[in-house]
N, C-alpha and C positions, 0 to 999 in steps of 0.2 A: 686253677685260680691262684693268683698271687696275693696273699694277705699282708705282705710287707709294704711299709711305706718306703719311698725312695729317699735318698739323702736330702734332697731339697725339701721334701715334705716334712721330714724329721726336724730340719733346721727351722722351718716355718712354725711348726708345732712348738718347738723349744722357745722361739722368739716370743710367741704369744704367752706361753707359760711364764717366762721371766717377766714380761710386761705386767701380767696380772699380779705376780708376787711382789714386784718392786714398785710399780706405779699405782696399783689399785688397793691391794691388801693393807698397806700400812695406815691409810687414812679412811678406810671403808666404814668402820664402825661409827666414826664421827660424822661422816657424810650421810650415812643412813639415818642417824638421829635427826639431822637437819634437813633431810630430803634434798640433798645438794646435788645439783647437776653441774658438770664441769665441761664447758665447750672446749677449753684448752686441751682436755684429755682426748676429745673426739679428734681434734686437729693432730694431736700426737699419734693417734692410731692411724689416721690418714697418712701421715708422714712415713709411717712404718709399712705402708702398703696393705693395711688390713681391709680396705674397701676397694681394692683394685682388681678383684677376681672376676674372671669371665667377661672382661671388657677389652676392647681393642686398645693397642698401645697409644694411638693418637688421642685417645680420650683419657689417658692416665692409667690404662690397664697395664698389668705387670706380666702377663703371660700365664698367670696362675688360673686355676679353674675352680669349679664348685667344691671339689674335694679339699683344696687348700683353705677355702673359706670356712668349711665345716670344721677342719682341724683347728683353726684359729679361734672360731667362735666357741667351740667346745672348751678350750683351755681358759678363755676369759670367763665363761659361765661357771666353771668350777670354783671360781673365786667370787664372782658377782653376776647374777642373772641380769641385773639392771644394765650392766655394761656390755651385754651381748646385744642389746637392742640396736645400737648404731649399725651393726652389720646389716640389718634389714632397712633401717631408715636411710642409710647412705648408699648402700651397694645393691643388695638383692631386690630392693623395692624400686625406688626412683631411677637409679642409674641403669640397671638392666632394662627396665621397661622403656625408658626414653631412648636408650640405644637401639632397641628392637623396633619400636613403633614411631620414633620421632624423626623429624626432618634433620638434615645436616646442621642447619642453623640452631635448632633446639639442642641437639647433642653437644655442639660446640659451646653453647651458652651455659648449659646447666651441668652436664655430667662431670667435667673436671673438678668443679667446686665440691660436689658430693663426694667424689673419690678422695679428694685432698682432706676432707673433713672440715674445710673452712666455710662451707655452706651447709647449714643443718637442714636435713630433708625430713619428709613425712609422706604419708599417703592417707587420704581421707575418704573412707567408705562408710563406716558405722555411724548410725544415727540413734536418737533416743528410742525409736521404735523399729529400727532396722539393724539386725545383727546377722544371723545366719542366712536370712532371706535377703540377699543383696538387692534383688530386683524390686523390693518393696520400699526403697528409699524415696523420700519426698523432696529432697533438694533438687532444684531445677534451674535451668538457665534459659533466658529469653534472648532471642536474636534481635539485636538492636542496630543491625546494619554493619557498623564498623567494629562492634564488640559484642560480647555476650554479657548479660546482666544476671547475676546469680543470687538466688534467694533460698533460704533454708538453714539448716545447721547440722553439724557433724559432732559426734560424741566419742569419747575414749580414743582420741587420736594421739599416738605417741609423738612427742616433740612438737605438738601443735603450737604451744605458747612461745616456743623458742625458734620455731622453724623459719628458715629464710625462703626456701622454695620447695615445692612438693607437688604431689598429684591430687587432684580432686575428681571425684566421680559424681555426675549429676545428670538428670534427665533433660534432654533438649526436645524430646517428643514423647510424652507419656503414652500417647495413643498407640505407639509402635511397640509397646512392651519393652523387653530388655534390649531390643534393637534400636530403641530410642534413647539409650544412655550414651553419654559422651565423656571422654577423659580430657581433663584440662591440666596444664601446668600453671600453678599459681604462686604468687609471691606476696603472702599476707602482710608483710611489713611495709610493702610499697603500694599495695592496691587499696583504694578507698572502699568503704562499705563492708569491711570484715573486721570482726572482733575475735580475738583469741583469749580464752580464759583457762586457767589451770584447774585441774581436778586433783584435789589433795586428799580426798577420802578414799585412799587405796589400802588394801590389805598388804600388798607387797610392792616390789620394784620401786623402792623409795628414791632411788637415785636416777630413775628414768622418768623424765617429765611426761605427763599425760594431760591432755586438755580437750577443749571443745572449740569449735568454730561457729560463729553466728554470721550468716551472710545476709546483708540487708542492701541488696542492689550492688554487690561487688562487680566492678567492671573488669572483664577479662578480654584482652586483645584477641582478635581472630587468629593471629599467628600462634597463640598458646593452646590451641586445640591439639591434642595428641592423637595422631591418626586422623580419622575423619569423623564428623558428627555421626553418631550411631554405632561407633566401634567400641564404646566404653565398656560394655559388659564383657565382650571378648577379651579386651585388654586387661580388665580387672581379674578375670579368671586365670589368665596366663600369669599375671603378676603374683597372684596368691600361690600358685604352684611353685614359685621361686622362693618367696618369703616363708612359705611353709617349711622349706628345708632349713632355713635359718632358725626357726623355732625348734625344729627337731634337734639341731646341733646344740642349741641352748639347753634343751632338755637332757641331752647326754651329759653336758657339763654339770648341771644341777645334780643329776643322779650320781655322777662320778664324784663330785664334791661331797655329797652327803655320805656316800659309801666310804670314802677315805676318812672322813671325820668320825664315822661310826667305828671303823676298825681301829683307828688310833686311840679313841676313848676306851673301847672294849679291851684293848691290850694294857691300858694304864689303870683302869678302875678295878679294884679288888672287892669281892664280896665272898663270904664263906671261905676265906683263906686262899683265894686264887683269883687271877684275872677273870673278869666276866666273859672274856672271849673263850674261856675254857668250859663254859657252861653250855650245854646242848641247845637250850632255847635261844640263846644269843647267836650261837653258831648257825642255827636254822634261819634266823632272821638275816644274817649276813650272807649266807649262801643264796637265799632268794634274791637279795639285792644284787649280788654278783651276776647271777644267771640272767636276770632281766636286763641289767645294764649291758652285758656283753652281747646279748641278742639284739637289743635296740641299736647298739653301736654298729653291728654288721648291717642292719637294715638301713641305717642312715648313710653309712659309707657307700652302700650299693646304690642308693638313690642318687647320691652325688656323682658316683661313677657314671651312671646312665646319663645324667645331664651332661657330663663332660664328653660323652660319646655322641651326643645329639640324638639319643634314642628316646622313644616314648617312656615317660617316667611318672606320669600323674598318679597312677595306681601305686607304684612303689614309694613315691613321696608321701602319699597319704598313709600308707602302711607304716612307714618310718615315723611320721609325725605322731600317729596314734600310739604306737608302741613306746616311743621314747617319752612322750609326755606322761603316759600312765606309769611308766617305770620311774620317772622322776618323782611323781607324787608319792608313789609307794616307798621309794628309797628315803625320801625326806620324812615320811611318816614313821618308818622303822627307825631311822636315825634318832628322831625325837624320843621314841620309846626306849631305845638303848641308853640314851642320856638320862632317862628318868626325870626327876624334878628339874635337873639342870637343862633339859631339853625345852622346858617351858619358860626358861629364863631368857631375857633379851641380852644377857651377858655372853651368851654362847651363840655360834652361828647356826645351830640346829634349827631354831625357830625361824630364822630368816630363810633358810633353804625351804622350809615347809611353806611359808607365806609366798615366796617367789614361785615355787613349783606349781601352785594352783593356777597361776595365770596361763600356764602352758597348755592346760586342758581347754582353754577358751580362745586364745588369740589365733588369728589366721585360719579360722575354721575350728569349731569346737570338736571334741572327741566324737560327739554324735554325728556331726557333719562328715567327719572322716569315715565313720562306719557306713554312712549312706554312699559316699563316693566309692569306697572299697567294695561294698556288696554289689553296687550297680555294675562295676566293671567285672567283678568275679562272676556274676550271673550273665554277663554278656549284654546287659541293657545299654551300656554306654562304652565307647571305645577308650582305650588308653591313649593319652596325648602327650606331647612334649611339654 
């Protein structure tokens, strides 16, 4: 096995690292306080090819794969977990899903804008009473002949209130169970009968907009069905296996950022006449963070590699997401403790890493859901899929 990145991958990694340091870090504290989202930054990321991975060239793809997406997302998340979100909202979610399941017309109309970052994307699954159990959603669409009419609401949708075009999952035949769910491409700013509202009561991810949709008879053209009516659940599960990797990459970044921060502080801070990094308890904390981060990194990179090879990877992706998100939370927690009272202060990044890390145990399938997926495949109850 070759654990070395090639020259192009190192260049891509360095590009993302420099972008985070030069374009995000200098103004991040101020933006965090204001909960500020910058569409111009999304467009700049698109211009640099951040959202072009695993897509054909004719749709804006760059020839890069999942591994390159992971490398870039990881570097961005080391500085800001909020700014890792566009990798899922633009690329690993809508773009990949429409490329795989969409018609040529749908691909041509929507994918290039998501890749360029000029069209803000999203995907709407979660509802007030529907989270881990996707099949329990209540949002439904009624066939009106030349269009579908959507009723219901979605909650905790990243980029909902700023989104231009994205994916919506709703029932078109509740009696058919999850085989009655359908995927739609919607444009909430252009379609009547939909309201998007911001959710501002969030623990973390302050620069990543989160909102809700309320559908009161929104009309969706028939040509905006993704796949066929009834394909929605299958499409949704496939999409989650891609966006889950993006979350795992973000968790690597958060863990790595917290680790670097803790080490730097431990080498600078002195107590009892020496740097606290020379005290065994602090050394033990840092050693645990290092081991968990390195282990998670290998798992995430392997899942990305399997995707690039076109091999079954749902099992490995869930393993990677669980390991990385738990490692991120632990690393952020230990970082705060190493900082002591300063870790509790909003003047230092330690508390932000902690707040942001907690989201990674929830989004794209909670840690408990990952355990169900992993154990089911480990015990042979369900097959490993692409």
